[in-house]
C-alpha positions as CSV (number, residue, x, y, z in Angstrom):
1,M,152.8,90.8,66.4
2,Q,152.3,93.6,68.9
3,P,151.2,92.6,72.4
4,I,147.4,92.7,72.7
5,T,146.3,95.3,75.1
6,Q,144.1,94.1,78.0
7,K,141.2,96.6,77.9
8,A,138.4,94.6,79.4
9,M,139.7,93.7,82.8
10,T,141.6,95.8,85.4
11,P,144.7,94.4,87.2
12,E,142.9,94.9,90.5
13,I,140.0,92.7,89.6
14,I,142.2,90.1,87.9
15,K,144.1,89.8,91.2
16,K,140.9,89.6,93.3
17,I,139.6,86.8,91.0
18,D,142.9,85.0,91.0
19,D,143.2,85.3,94.8
20,S,139.8,83.8,95.2
21,G,140.4,80.8,92.9
22,V,136.6,80.2,92.7
23,I,133.6,82.2,91.8
24,A,130.3,80.9,93.2
25,V,127.6,81.1,90.4
26,L,124.2,81.9,91.9
27,V,120.6,82.0,90.8
28,I,118.5,83.9,93.3
29,D,114.7,83.7,93.0
30,E,113.7,85.3,96.3
31,L,115.1,88.5,97.7
32,K,115.1,87.2,101.3
33,H,117.8,84.7,100.3
34,A,120.3,87.2,99.0
35,V,122.1,88.3,102.2
36,P,122.1,85.0,104.1
37,L,123.4,83.3,101.0
38,A,126.2,85.7,100.6
39,K,127.1,85.4,104.3
40,A,127.0,81.6,104.1
41,L,129.5,81.7,101.2
42,L,131.7,84.1,103.0
43,K,131.7,82.0,106.1
44,G,133.1,79.2,104.0
45,G,135.8,81.3,102.5
46,V,134.2,82.1,99.1
47,D,134.2,85.9,98.6
48,S,133.6,86.1,94.8
49,I,130.2,85.6,93.2
50,E,128.6,85.6,89.8
51,L,125.0,86.6,90.3
52,T,123.2,85.5,87.1
53,L,120.7,87.9,85.5
54,R,118.2,85.1,85.0
55,T,115.5,86.1,87.5
56,P,113.4,89.2,88.1
57,V,115.0,89.8,91.5
58,A,118.6,89.5,90.5
59,L,119.4,93.3,90.4
60,D,117.6,94.0,93.7
61,A,119.4,91.0,95.3
62,A,122.7,92.5,94.2
63,K,121.8,95.8,95.8
64,L,121.2,94.0,99.1
65,I,124.5,92.0,98.9
66,K,126.4,95.2,97.9
67,N,125.1,97.1,100.9
68,E,125.0,94.4,103.6
69,V,127.9,92.1,102.6
70,P,130.5,94.5,101.2
71,E,133.3,92.0,101.5
72,I,131.9,90.1,98.5
73,T,133.5,90.7,95.1
74,L,130.2,91.2,93.2
75,G,130.1,89.9,89.6
76,F,127.2,89.4,87.3
77,G,126.6,86.6,84.8
78,T,124.4,86.0,81.8
79,V,125.1,89.6,80.8
80,L,123.7,89.5,77.2
81,T,122.8,93.1,76.3
82,T,124.3,96.6,76.5
83,D,121.4,97.7,78.7
84,Q,122.3,95.0,81.2
85,V,125.9,96.3,81.1
86,K,124.6,99.7,82.0
87,A,122.4,98.3,84.8
88,V,125.1,96.4,86.6
89,V,127.5,99.3,86.3
90,D,124.9,101.5,88.0
91,L,124.8,99.0,90.8
92,G,128.5,99.1,91.3
93,A,129.4,95.7,89.8
94,D,133.0,94.6,90.3
95,F,133.0,92.5,87.1
96,A,130.7,90.7,84.7
97,V,130.8,87.7,82.4
98,A,128.8,86.3,79.5
99,P,128.2,82.9,78.1
100,G,129.2,84.1,74.6
101,C,131.3,86.6,72.8
102,N,129.3,89.6,71.7
103,P,131.5,92.5,70.5
104,K,128.8,95.1,71.2
105,V,128.5,94.0,74.8
106,I,132.3,93.9,75.3
107,A,132.6,97.4,73.8
108,E,129.9,98.8,76.1
109,A,131.6,97.2,79.1
110,I,135.0,98.7,78.1
111,K,133.4,102.1,77.5
112,L,131.8,102.1,80.9
113,G,134.9,100.7,82.7
114,L,133.3,97.4,83.7
115,P,135.8,94.5,84.0
116,F,134.4,91.9,81.6
117,A,135.1,88.3,80.6
118,P,133.3,87.1,77.5
119,G,132.5,83.4,77.0
120,I,134.6,81.3,74.5
121,M,134.3,77.8,73.2
122,T,136.3,77.9,69.9
123,P,139.4,79.5,68.5
124,T,137.2,81.9,66.6
125,D,135.6,83.0,69.9
126,I,139.1,83.5,71.3
127,E,140.2,85.7,68.4
128,M,137.0,87.7,68.5
129,A,137.7,88.4,72.2
130,L,141.3,89.2,71.5
131,E,140.2,91.7,68.9
132,E,138.2,93.5,71.5
133,G,141.1,93.6,74.0
134,C,140.1,90.7,76.3
135,R,142.7,88.6,78.0
136,V,140.6,87.0,80.7
137,L,138.0,84.7,79.2
138,K,135.2,82.5,80.4
139,Y,135.5,78.9,79.1
140,F,131.9,77.7,78.7
141,P,130.5,75.1,78.7
142,A,133.7,73.6,80.0
143,E,133.1,69.9,80.6
144,T,130.9,69.2,77.6
145,S,133.4,71.0,75.4
146,G,136.2,68.6,76.3
147,G,137.4,69.9,79.6
148,M,141.0,70.9,80.3
149,D,142.4,68.7,77.6
150,N,140.4,70.6,75.0
151,L,141.3,74.0,76.5
152,K,145.0,73.2,76.5
153,N,145.0,72.2,72.9
154,M,142.8,75.0,71.8
155,V,144.9,77.7,73.6
156,A,148.3,76.4,72.5
157,P,148.6,78.9,69.6
158,Y,147.6,81.8,71.8
159,Q,149.4,80.8,75.0
160,Y,152.3,83.3,74.5
161,L,149.7,86.1,75.0
162,G,149.2,85.1,78.6
163,L,145.5,84.4,78.4
164,K,143.7,83.3,81.5
165,F,140.4,81.4,81.8
166,I,137.4,81.0,84.1
167,P,135.9,77.6,83.3
168,L,132.3,77.0,84.0
169,G,129.8,74.3,83.1
170,G,129.9,70.8,84.6
171,L,132.5,71.6,87.3
172,N,132.2,70.1,90.8
173,I,134.4,69.3,93.7
174,N,135.5,66.0,92.1
175,N,136.9,67.5,88.9
176,A,137.9,71.0,90.2
177,R,141.5,69.9,90.8
178,T,142.1,69.2,87.1
179,Y,141.3,72.8,86.3
180,L,142.9,74.5,89.3
181,E,146.2,72.8,88.8
182,S,146.5,74.4,85.3
183,P,148.4,77.7,84.9
184,L,145.7,78.7,82.3
185,I,143.1,79.0,85.0
186,T,142.6,82.1,87.1
187,A,139.5,80.8,88.9
188,I,136.8,78.3,88.4
189,G,133.1,78.9,88.3
190,G,131.1,76.9,90.8
191,S,127.4,76.5,90.5
192,W,127.4,73.4,92.6
193,I,128.5,75.3,95.7
194,A,125.0,76.9,96.2
195,K,122.6,74.9,94.1
196,S,119.0,76.2,93.7
197,N,117.6,73.5,95.9
198,L,120.0,74.4,98.8
199,I,119.0,78.1,98.4
200,H,115.3,77.3,98.3
201,D,115.6,75.1,101.4
202,E,117.7,77.8,103.1
203,N,120.3,75.2,103.9
204,W,123.0,77.8,104.6
205,E,125.1,75.2,106.5
206,A,125.4,73.0,103.5
207,I,126.4,75.9,101.3
208,T,129.0,77.0,103.9
209,N,130.4,73.4,103.9
210,N,130.6,73.3,100.1
211,A,132.3,76.7,100.1
212,Q,134.8,75.5,102.8
213,E,135.5,72.3,100.9
214,I,136.5,74.1,97.7
215,T,138.4,76.8,99.6
216,D,140.4,74.1,101.3
217,L,141.2,72.3,98.0
218,I,142.4,75.6,96.5
219,K,144.7,76.2,99.5
220,N,146.0,72.7,99.2
221,I,146.8,73.0,95.5
222,R,148.4,76.4,95.9
223,S,150.6,75.3,98.8
224,K,152.3,72.8,96.6
225,K,153.2,75.2,93.8
């Protein structure tokens, strides 16, 4: 079999995500929270985010973060349509991810040069993603799908292809190590770092502390490799 070409993710973004080790998954309901939230994460050492397109203000919030906190690697999540791909490209997205594996959305991302990681949960999903030229994949929902044990077994037939995964769904500071110690994982997705209640309460200190805690864990794990 010929090596599968990686068309959906650039080496530069792969390195940025891998260097980060964690991507903070965010749901922003109010524009006023965008910049202080990004700054709170950055203060704690988390510089990569997945801003989900689940609220009316998501794109405007991204503009503010892009302009005022340029150190952030700006990713988008819940990218479900080709129109959303175009919208985040216009905003200067660094990357995007989706919960599922939609060939039309992947093709649009590749056409527009948007680094993209589709979501997978089964071997069929993996093979659909491979067919589209994807080598970095979102493993979702991770914990309810069987966690790392399931992923290791599912990926065994494809491991020689050098696939990398971003697990999301049910991860927290207590189980993060299980994922981060695996060579299959490039970074974990963390929605617990900045939960909606912390954002609504403007508890930036707690968000910074959560970010620092996972950053310290990543450093600890990588120092032993």
